[in-house]
N, C-alpha and C positions, 0 to 999 in steps of 0.2 A: 787093445780101442778100435774104433772104428771109428770116421770123420766122414760125412758127405753130403751136401745142398744141390738140391734142384731149384731152379725159378718158378714160383707159385705159377697155375694153370690162371689159362684168363690173358691180358694184356699183358705185354710186356714190361713196359714202364707206365709209370702213371704220373702225370703233368699237371702243375700245380699254377699258379700265380707265381709262386717265389720257388719251388723244389721240382726234383725231379724224384720221382721214389721207386724203387726195386725192391722184389719180396721174395725172399727165397726160403724153402723150408731144409732146415737142418736136421742131421740127423745123426745122434752120437749113440755107441753102442758101445759098451762095458762088457770086454770079452773075460773077463777075471771070475775067478770064483769071490770075490768079497766086491764091496760095496767101496768105489772110489772116489776121493773127490778129482775133477779137473777146472780146467780153469781158458775159457773161450780169450785168446788173442787174434785182435784186428786190426791190417794193418794197410793202409792204403795212400797214396801221393797226394791225394786230392785234398785240398785244404777245407773246412767244416763242414766235412763229411760226417751225416748224421746216423748212430746207429738204434736201434731198439730191438726189442724183444727175449735177449735173450741175457741171463744174467753172467756178470764176467765170471764167477765161482760156484760151482753146482755138486751136488754128489747123482751119481748111477749106480743103481742097485744092480749085487753082481746078476751078471747074463744079462742086464735089464738092458732098455736104449732109451733117449728121449728123442723125441719129436716137435720141433720146435719151430712158429715163423721166425725170422729173422728179416728185421726191416732195414733199408738204408736210402737215405733220403741227401741229395747233393743241391744246394743251392746253383737256380742256375743261371747266377751270375762267375760261376766257378767253373760249371760244365763246359768242357771245348770238345768232349764226345767220349763216347766209351773211356773206362779204363779198369785194368782188374783191383782187386780187392781178396787180399792171402788171408784168410783162415787160420790158425794155428791150435790145435787143442793139444795143451798140455795135462798131463797127469801126475798132480804136484806131491804121490806118493813116491813114485818109480823115475820122477824126473825124466818120462819118455814123451814123446810127441809125435801128430802127427798135421801133416801141413796139406794146404788144399788152393785152390785159387781159383772163383769165380767171377764173373764180368758183369761189371756196371753197363747200364744200355738204356739211351735215351735219343730224343730227335737227332736228326740232321745237327748241330749248332748253330749254322747258317740260318736255319727256320727262324729260330728264338726271336731275333731284329735284336735291338736296344729299348 
């Protein structure tokens, strides 16, 4: 299996009144010759980080791939600067896993004010 993530084109982050949003395109490749079930684990030490765009458990056809947008939203009051997000892809049949880290970014926290 293969796991990669790249930041979506355009603005590196989006700022609303309540959240900072980062968007990534996640690519998962099943390199085996049979359909496999995977789980994607997301780990960050930042409180209140919201994630949307990819189910926790999914199937990928033999020698197939999935391209999916993954969106992270951090509450402004929890944001203290950029931080890592760890993604772990687990093959539920073989118990093998692949891990990568991506960076959540946003404006300088001093510019956000109170």
